[in-house]
C-alpha positions in Angstrom: 53.8 30.8 65.9 54.7 27.3 67.1 55.4 24.4 64.8 52.2 22.6 65.9 50.0 25.6 65.1 51.7 26.0 61.7 51.1 22.3 60.9 47.4 22.7 61.9 47.0 25.7 59.6 48.6 23.8 56.7 46.4 20.8 57.3 43.3 23.1 57.4 44.2 24.8 54.1 45.0 21.4 52.5 41.6 20.0 53.5 39.8 23.2 52.3 41.6 23.0 49.0 40.6 19.3 48.6 37.0 20.2 49.4 37.0 23.0 46.8 38.6 20.8 44.2 36.1 18.0 44.9 33.2 20.5 44.6 34.6 21.9 41.4 35.0 18.5 39.8 31.5 17.4 40.9 30.1 20.6 39.4 31.9 20.0 36.2 30.8 16.4 36.1 27.2 17.5 36.8 27.4 19.9 33.8 28.9 17.1 31.6 26.3 14.4 32.4 23.6 13.4 30.0 20.2 15.1 30.6 17.8 12.8 32.5 20.7 10.9 34.3 21.9 11.5 37.8 25.5 12.7 38.4 26.3 10.0 41.0 26.1 6.3 40.2 26.0 4.3 43.4 27.6 0.9 43.2 25.7 -1.5 45.4 26.1 -5.0 43.7 29.0 -6.9 42.4 28.0 -6.5 38.8 26.3 -3.4 37.3 25.8 -1.7 34.0 26.4 1.9 33.2 25.6 3.7 29.9 27.4 6.9 29.0 27.8 9.3 26.1 31.1 10.6 24.7 32.3 13.7 26.4 30.3 13.1 29.6 31.3 12.0 33.1 29.7 10.1 36.0 30.8 9.7 39.7 30.9 6.2 41.1 30.2 6.1 44.8 30.8 3.1 47.1 29.8 2.5 50.7 33.4 1.7 51.7 36.7 3.2 50.7 38.3 2.2 47.4 42.0 1.6 47.8 42.5 -0.1 44.4 40.9 0.4 40.9 41.5 -0.9 37.4 40.2 0.2 34.0 40.4 -2.5 31.3 40.5 0.0 28.4 41.9 3.4 29.3 41.2 4.6 25.8 37.5 4.5 26.3 37.2 5.5 30.0 39.4 7.7 32.1 39.1 7.2 35.9 40.0 9.9 38.4 39.8 9.5 42.2 37.9 12.2 44.0 37.7 10.9 47.5 38.4 7.7 49.4 35.0 6.2 48.2 34.3 8.2 44.9 35.7 7.8 41.4 35.0 10.0 38.5 34.6 8.3 35.0 35.0 10.4 31.9 33.9 8.9 28.5 36.6 9.5 25.8 35.3 7.5 22.8 32.5 5.0 21.9 33.0 1.5 23.1 32.5 -1.0 25.9 34.9 -1.6 28.8 34.9 -2.6 32.5 35.9 -0.8 35.7 37.0 -3.0 38.6 36.8 -1.6 42.1 38.1 -3.2 45.4 37.0 -2.0 48.8 38.9 -2.3 52.1 37.5 -5.8 52.6 38.9 -6.9 49.2 35.4 -7.3 47.7 35.4 -6.8 44.0 32.8 -4.6 42.2 32.6 -4.7 38.4 30.9 -2.0 36.4 30.2 -2.6 32.7 30.5 0.7 31.0 28.9 1.2 27.5 29.9 4.5 25.8 27.9 5.6 22.8 28.5 8.4 20.4 27.2 11.8 21.1 24.0 12.5 19.2 22.6 15.2 21.5 23.2 18.0 19.0 21.3 16.1 16.3 18.5 15.2 18.7 18.1 18.8 19.9 18.2 20.0 16.2 15.4 17.6 15.3 13.3 18.6 18.3 13.7 22.2 17.2 12.9 21.7 13.5 10.2 19.2 14.0 8.4 20.0 17.2 5.3 17.9 16.3 7.3 14.7 16.0 8.3 12.4 18.8 11.8 11.1 17.9 14.5 9.1 19.6 18.1 9.2 18.3 20.5 6.3 19.0 24.0 6.6 17.5 26.0 3.6 16.4 29.6 3.3 15.2 29.1 4.6 11.7 25.3 5.2 11.6 22.4 6.5 13.6 19.0 4.9 14.4 16.1 7.3 14.5 12.8 5.9 15.9 9.5 7.4 17.0 6.4 8.8 15.4 5.9 11.6 12.9 2.6 13.2 11.9 3.1 13.0 8.1 5.1 10.8 5.7 6.7 13.7 3.9 8.5 14.6 7.2 10.5 11.4 7.2 12.5 12.4 4.1 13.3 15.8 5.6 14.5 14.2 8.8 16.8 11.9 6.7 18.4 14.8 5.0 19.2 16.5 8.3 20.6 13.4 9.9 22.8 12.6 6.9 24.8 15.7 7.7 25.9 14.1 11.0 26.0 10.4 10.1 26.7 8.8 6.7 24.1 6.1 7.3 20.6 6.7 8.7 18.5 3.7 9.9 14.9 4.6 9.7 12.6 3.2 12.4 10.0 5.9 12.3 6.3 5.4 12.0 3.5 7.7 10.9 1.0 8.4 13.7 -2.7 8.5 13.3 -5.3 6.5 11.3 -3.8 4.9 8.2 -6.9 3.3 6.7 -8.6 5.4 4.1 -12.2 4.9 2.7 -12.7 6.2 -0.8 -16.2 7.1 -2.0 -16.2 7.3 -5.8 -18.8 8.3 -8.3 -18.1 8.0 -12.0 -20.8 9.6 -14.2 -20.7 9.5 -18.0 -23.3 10.7 -20.5 -22.9 10.0 -24.2 -25.1 11.5 -26.8 -24.8 10.2 -30.3 -26.6 11.7 -33.3 -26.6 9.9 -36.6 -27.8 11.1 -40.0 -27.4 8.9 -43.1 -28.9 8.8 -46.6 -28.1 6.3 -49.4 -29.8 4.8 -52.5 -29.3 1.4 -54.1 -31.3 0.2 -57.1 -31.3 -2.6 -59.6 -32.8 -2.9 -63.1 -33.4 -6.5 -64.3 -34.6 -7.5 -67.8 -34.3 -11.2 -68.4 -30.7 -11.9 -68.3 -29.8 -8.3 -68.6 -29.4 -6.3 -65.3 -27.9 -3.1 -63.9 -27.0 -3.0 -60.2 -26.0 0.1 -58.2 -24.9 -1.0 -54.7 -22.6 1.8 -53.5 -24.6 2.1 -50.2 -24.4 -1.6 -49.4 -28.2 -2.1 -49.3 -28.7 -4.5 -52.2 -27.5 -8.0 -52.8 -25.9 -8.6 -56.2 -25.8 -12.4 -56.1 -29.5 -12.8 -56.6 -29.7 -10.5 -59.7 -29.3 -13.4 -62.2 -32.6 -14.9 -60.9 -34.5 -11.8 -62.0 -35.0 -10.6 -58.5 -32.9 -8.1 -56.5 -32.9 -8.7 -52.7 -31.8 -6.3 -49.9 -29.3 -6.9 -47.1 -31.6 -5.5 -44.4 -30.0 -2.1 -44.0 -32.6 -0.2 -46.0 -35.4 1.8 -44.5 -37.6 2.1 -47.7 -38.0 -0.6 -50.3 -40.0 -0.4 -53.6 -40.2 -2.2 -56.9 -41.8 -1.9 -60.3 -42.6 -5.1 -62.2 -43.8 -5.0 -65.8 -43.5 -8.3 -67.5 -39.9 -9.1 -68.0 -38.8 -5.6 -66.8 -38.1 -5.5 -63.0 -36.9 -2.4 -61.2 -36.1 -2.5 -57.5 -35.1 0.3 -55.3 -33.7 0.4 -51.7 -33.5 3.7 -49.7 -31.7 4.4 -46.5 -33.0 7.6 -44.9 -32.2 7.4 -41.2 -31.9 9.9 -38.3 -31.0 8.3 -35.0 -30.4 9.9 -31.5 -28.8 7.7 -28.9 -28.3 8.5 -25.2 -26.2 6.4 -22.9 -25.6 7.0 -19.2 -23.0 5.2 -17.1 -22.9 5.5 -13.3 -20.4 3.6 -11.2 -20.4 4.3 -7.4 -17.8 2.0 -5.8 -16.5 2.3 -2.3 -12.9 1.2 -1.7 -10.8 0.7 1.5 -7.0 0.9 1.4 -4.2 2.0 3.7 -1.8 4.9 3.3 0.6 4.5 0.5 -1.0 1.4 -1.0 -2.6 1.6 -4.4 -6.3 0.7 -4.9 -8.3 0.4 -8.1 -11.6 -0.7 -9.5 -12.8 -1.7 -13.0 -16.3 -1.7 -14.4 -16.6 -3.0 -17.9 -15.4 -6.1 -19.6 -12.6 -7.9 -21.6 -12.3 -9.0 -25.1 -9.9 -11.6 -26.5 -6.9 -11.0 -28.6 -5.3 -13.8 -30.6 -1.5 -13.8 -30.3 0.4 -16.0 -32.9 3.0 -18.2 -31.3 5.7 -20.5 -32.7 4.9 -23.7 -34.5 1.6 -22.4 -35.8 0.0 -22.2 -32.3 -2.1 -19.3 -31.1 -2.6 -18.0 -27.6 -5.4 -15.8 -26.3 -4.9 -12.7 -24.2 -7.7 -10.5 -22.8 -7.8 -6.7 -22.9 -9.9 -4.7 -20.5 -12.2 -1.9 -21.5 -14.7 0.2 -19.6 -14.2 2.4 -16.6 -11.1 2.0 -14.4 -9.9 4.3 -11.6 -6.6 3.9 -9.7 -5.9 5.6 -6.4 -2.9 6.1 -4.1 -3.8 7.9 -0.9 -1.1 9.3 1.6 -2.1 10.3 5.1 -0.3 13.5 5.9 -1.5 14.0 9.5 -3.7 16.8 10.9 -6.7 15.3 9.0 -5.1 15.9 5.5 -4.7 13.4 2.7 -2.6 13.6 -0.5 -4.6 11.7 -3.1 -3.4 10.5 -6.5 -6.1 9.6 -9.0 -5.8 8.0 -12.4 -9.2 7.5 -14.2 -9.4 5.7 -17.5 -12.5 5.3 -19.6 -12.2 3.2 -22.8 -14.6 1.7 -25.2 -14.4 -0.6 -28.3 -14.0 1.3 -31.6 -14.5 -0.9 -34.6 -13.1 1.8 -36.8 -9.7 1.2 -35.3 -9.8 -2.6 -35.8 -7.0 -4.7 -37.3 -7.5 -7.9 -39.3 -4.8 -10.5 -38.9 -5.2 -14.0 -40.4 -8.8 -13.4 -41.1 -9.3 -12.5 -37.4 -10.5 -9.0 -36.6 -9.1 -7.4 -33.5 -11.0 -4.3 -32.4 -9.4 -1.1 -31.3 -10.1 1.0 -28.2 -11.0 4.6 -27.8 -9.9 5.9 -24.4 -9.7 8.9 -22.2 -7.5 9.1 -19.1 -6.2 11.6 -16.5 -3.3 11.4 -14.0 -3.6 14.0 -11.3 -2.9 14.5 -7.6 -4.3 16.8 -4.9 -3.9 17.5 -1.2 -7.1 17.8 0.7 -8.8 17.2 4.1 -10.6 14.0 4.9 -14.2 14.4 4.0 -13.7 16.9 1.2 -14.5 15.9 -2.4 -12.3 16.0 -5.5 -14.2 16.6 -8.7 -12.5 15.8 -12.0 -14.6 17.7 -14.5 -14.1 19.2 -18.0 -13.4 15.8 -19.6 -15.7 16.7 -22.5 -15.3 15.1 -25.9 -17.1 16.0 -29.1 -16.5 13.8 -32.1 -18.0 14.5 -35.5 -17.5 12.0 -38.3 -18.8 12.5 -41.8 -18.6 10.1 -44.8 -19.5 10.6 -48.5 -19.0 7.7 -50.9 -20.3 7.1 -54.3 -19.6 6.3 -58.0 -17.1 8.7 -59.5 -18.5 11.5 -61.6 -22.1 10.2 -61.2 -22.1 11.0 -57.5 -21.0 14.6 -58.2 -24.0 15.3 -60.5 -26.4 17.9 -59.0 -29.6 16.5 -57.8 -29.3 13.3 -59.8 -26.1 12.4 -58.0 -28.0 11.4 -54.9 -29.0 8.1 -56.6 -25.3 7.2 -56.9 -23.9 8.1 -53.5 -24.2 7.5 -49.7 -23.6 10.2 -47.1 -23.4 9.7 -43.3 -22.7 12.0 -40.4 -22.1 10.9 -36.8 -22.0 13.4 -33.9 -20.8 12.0 -30.6 -20.7 14.1 -27.5 -19.4 12.6 -24.2 -19.3 14.2 -20.7 -17.4 12.6 -17.9 -17.4 13.6 -14.2 -15.5 11.8 -11.5 -16.0 12.5 -7.7 -13.7 11.1 -5.1 -14.2 11.6 -1.3 -11.6 10.2 1.0 -12.5 9.5 4.6 -10.7 7.9 7.6 -12.0 4.4 8.5 -11.6 1.9 11.2 -12.6 -1.7 11.8 -16.0 -2.5 13.2 -16.5 -3.7 16.7 -18.3 -7.0 17.2 -21.5 -5.3 18.3 -21.5 -3.1 15.1 -21.6 -6.1 12.7 -25.0 -6.4 11.1 -27.0 -9.4 12.2 -27.7 -10.5 8.6 -26.7 -9.7 5.1 -28.5 -9.8 1.7 -30.4 -13.0 1.3 -30.2 -14.2 4.9 -33.7 -13.1 5.8 -35.4 -15.4 3.2 -35.1 -19.0 2.4 -36.3 -21.5 -0.2 -40.0 -22.4 0.1 -41.5 -25.7 0.9 -43.3 -27.8 -1.7 -46.7 -26.4 -0.7 -45.4 -22.8 -0.9 -43.7 -23.4 -4.2 -46.2 -25.5 -6.1 -49.6 -24.4 -4.7 -48.9 -20.8 -3.7 -46.2 -19.8 -6.2 -43.7 -18.4 -3.7 -40.1 -18.2 -4.8 -38.8 -17.3 -1.4 -40.2 -17.0 2.1 -39.1 -15.4 5.3 -36.4 -17.2 7.1 -37.9 -17.9 10.5 -35.2 -19.0 12.9 -36.5 -21.8 15.2 -34.7 -20.2 18.1 -36.4 -16.9 17.5 -39.9 -17.9 16.6 -42.5 -15.4 15.4 -40.7 -12.6 17.1 -38.4 -12.4 14.1 -41.3 -11.4 11.8 -43.0 -8.9 14.1 -40.6 -5.9 14.5 -37.8 -8.1 15.9 -39.2 -8.3 19.4 -37.5 -10.5 22.0 -37.5 -14.2 21.1 -39.8 -16.8 22.8 -39.4 -20.4 23.5 -40.5 -22.6 20.6 -42.9 -25.5 21.0 -40.3 -28.1 20.4 -38.4 -26.7 23.4 -41.4 -27.3 25.7 -42.2 -30.3 27.8 -45.7 -31.8 28.2 -47.5 -30.9 31.4 -50.9 -32.1 32.4 -51.3 -29.3 35.0 -53.3 -26.1 34.8 -53.9 -24.4 31.4 -53.4 -20.8 30.4 -54.7 -17.9 32.5 -58.2 -16.6 31.8 -58.6 -14.5 28.7 -59.3 -11.4 30.7 -55.9 -11.6 32.4 -53.3 -9.2 31.1 -50.2 -10.7 29.5 -46.9 -9.0 30.2 -45.5 -6.9 27.3 -43.5 -8.9 24.7 -45.2 -12.2 25.5 -47.0 -14.1 22.8 -50.8 -14.3 22.8 -52.2 -17.8 22.0 -55.7 -19.1 21.8 -56.4 -22.3 23.8 -56.0 -25.4 21.7 -58.9 -27.6 20.7 -57.6 -30.5 22.8 -56.8 -28.3 25.8 -53.2 -29.6 26.0 -51.0 -27.4 28.0 -47.2 -27.1 27.8 -44.7 -26.1 30.4 -41.4 -24.2 29.8 -38.1 -25.5 31.2 -37.1 -24.7 34.7 -35.5 -21.4 33.6 -39.0 -20.1 32.9 -41.9 -21.8 34.6 -44.6 -19.8 32.9 -47.4 -22.1 31.5 -48.4 -21.7 27.9 -50.7 -23.5 25.5 -50.3 -24.0 21.7 -53.2 -24.1 19.3 -53.1 -26.3 16.2 -52.8 -23.2 13.9 -50.1 -21.6 16.1 -50.3 -18.0 15.1 -48.6 -16.0 17.8 -48.8 -12.2 17.8 -47.4 -9.5 20.1 -49.4 -6.8 21.9 -48.7 -4.0 24.2 -50.2 -5.4 27.4 -53.7 -6.7 26.5 -55.0 -9.5 24.3 -56.2 -7.1 21.7 -54.1 -7.2 18.5 -52.1 -4.0 17.8 -53.7 -1.6 15.3 -52.0 -0.9 12.0 -51.5 -2.4 8.6 -51.7 -6.2 8.4 -48.3 -8.0 8.9 -47.0 -10.9 7.0 -45.7 -13.9 8.9 -44.7 -17.4 7.9 -45.5 -20.4 10.1 -42.3 -22.3 11.0 -42.1 -25.9 9.8 -41.4 -27.3 13.3 -44.7 -26.2 14.8 -46.4 -29.6 15.4 -47.0 -30.8 18.9 -48.4 -34.0 20.2 -52.1 -33.9 20.1 -52.3 -31.2 17.5 -53.6 -31.5 14.0 -51.0 -32.1 11.3 -50.9 -29.5 8.5 -52.2 -30.9 5.3 -51.2 -30.4 1.7 -52.6 -26.9 1.8 -52.0 -26.0 5.4 -51.1 -23.0 7.5 -47.7 -22.4 5.8 -46.4 -19.5 3.7 -47.4 -15.8 3.8 -50.6 -15.2 5.6 -52.2 -11.8 6.2 -53.0 -11.1 9.8 -56.1 -9.0 10.1 
C-alpha cells in the first residue's frame, strides 16, 4: 500500500470517528435537554437569551464557523466545540452568565444564559400525585414557586408538604379553580311552649286601728292597712271582702293557669365567598352600665336573639365544607344582677358549633336541640304553710313548664353576579308614588300607580310597548284619526275623537296621526276597537295629560284609580 493510500484511509477513519462522536454527543445532549425545548439553539442575532436547567445541555449553531469562543463564568456553563459552527453548552449550577462567539468575519454574538435549579423531579411527582391540578414549578436559589390552579383548598396544604421535602421555602401562588361565591339559604324555626300554674292567697283583717295582714303571695298592699282598707297590687285573679261595721276582712286569690305558644321563623339568604365568614342576627340589644373611673358610667349593648355564623369552603367537584355556629339567646330575669340600684338582666342561650362536607344544593339540618325546663316554687309562712288543708291560706305555689324546639336548615348553593338584562326593572315601592291633593283628600288614596310619562298607559295594562305621550306630540291641523271601522294595529292605543276635533301628529320618527280626547283614557286591544274581555283593570291618569284646546281637570277630575268597564 502506498503512502498516499494510507493517508487517505487514516483521513477517512478520522472523519468517520468525528462524525460518530458528534452524533453521540448530539444524542446525549438531546437526552439531557428540558422537555418542550429543542436540542439546537440557532444564533441569528447579536444578542439572544437562553434559559437552561441544571444538568441539561443545548447546542448552539451559527451560520458561519466559530474560530473563537469565551464563557464569562465557567463554573455555571461548560462549552465544548462539536464542529466548526456548533458549540455544546452544559449547565453546571444555577446562575446567569454570558457566552461570546466570534465568526470568521469577526462579528460578535452574545448569548445570555440563565440556568435555574432542576425541579423536574418535583414537578413530575406533583403531576403524578395530583393529576387534577394544573401546576407550574419554578425553582429559585433557596426556594421554589408553585403556581397554577387546584380544584380544592385542602389540596394546597398537601402540595406544600411534598414541596418542602425538596426546598426549605415554598412560595405559594396557587389558586382554587371554580366558582367561589356561595349562596346560603337558611331557615331558623323555633317553637316555645310555656305552661304556668300558680295558686296563692293573701288576706287582711282590719278592725279600727287593729289589723292582721298576710302578704306572702305579694297580692296585697300593706301600706293602706292603717286607713281601714286593704288594697291589692293587681296580681290577683279573685278579690272579695266582708265589711261589718268596724270589722273589715279582705281576701285576694291568685288561681291561674296559662299556656303560652311562641313561634319564631327567620329565613335569611346570605352571599359570601369561599373561606370568608358570614353571619346574621335577628333579635335586639339591651344596655349594660359599666362603671368607669371618677364616678362615670359607660353603656355597652349586649345582643340577644337568633344568630348564625357560617364559614363555607369550596372543595371543588361541586362539594362544599360548611361550618355552622347557631346561637339562640333570650333574656332571663331570674339570672339578673343588681349593681348600684341598676338591674342587669341575664341571658339564657343555646348554641352549637358543627361542620359538615356536602354537595351544593343539599340541605344541612341541625335538629335535636330540644330543651325542657320545669321550675317549681313553694313559699309561705313557716309552720303555718305546712298545715294540711289550712296551710293553703299561708303559702303560694307556682310551676312553670317551658318546652323549646329548635330546627336550623342551611342549603349552600353556588352563585354568580347577574347580567345587566337580568336586573329587575323595579324594586319594592317603585311601582307606586305619592297621590295628588285630589287623590289624597277627596278619594283617600295613600299611594297610586307610578305612571312613567315616557311609558304612558302601557305601564298599567300588562306592560305593553310604550307609546308617545301627548306632551311629545306637535299640533297639526291636518286630517284627523282614521274612521272608527278601521282596524288599528296590535299594541296601538285606541282613543275616541276629542270634542274640539283637534288632531296631533307624532314626530318625524313616527308619522302616524293620533287624536287625544279630554278624558284621555287609552286602552289596548288585539286588533279591533272593541275593548278586551276580562276583569276590569285599574289605571291612573297621568298628571301631564293636558293638551291645548282640551278641558282642564277640575278639583274632582279624571285622576286616581278608575275602573274600566
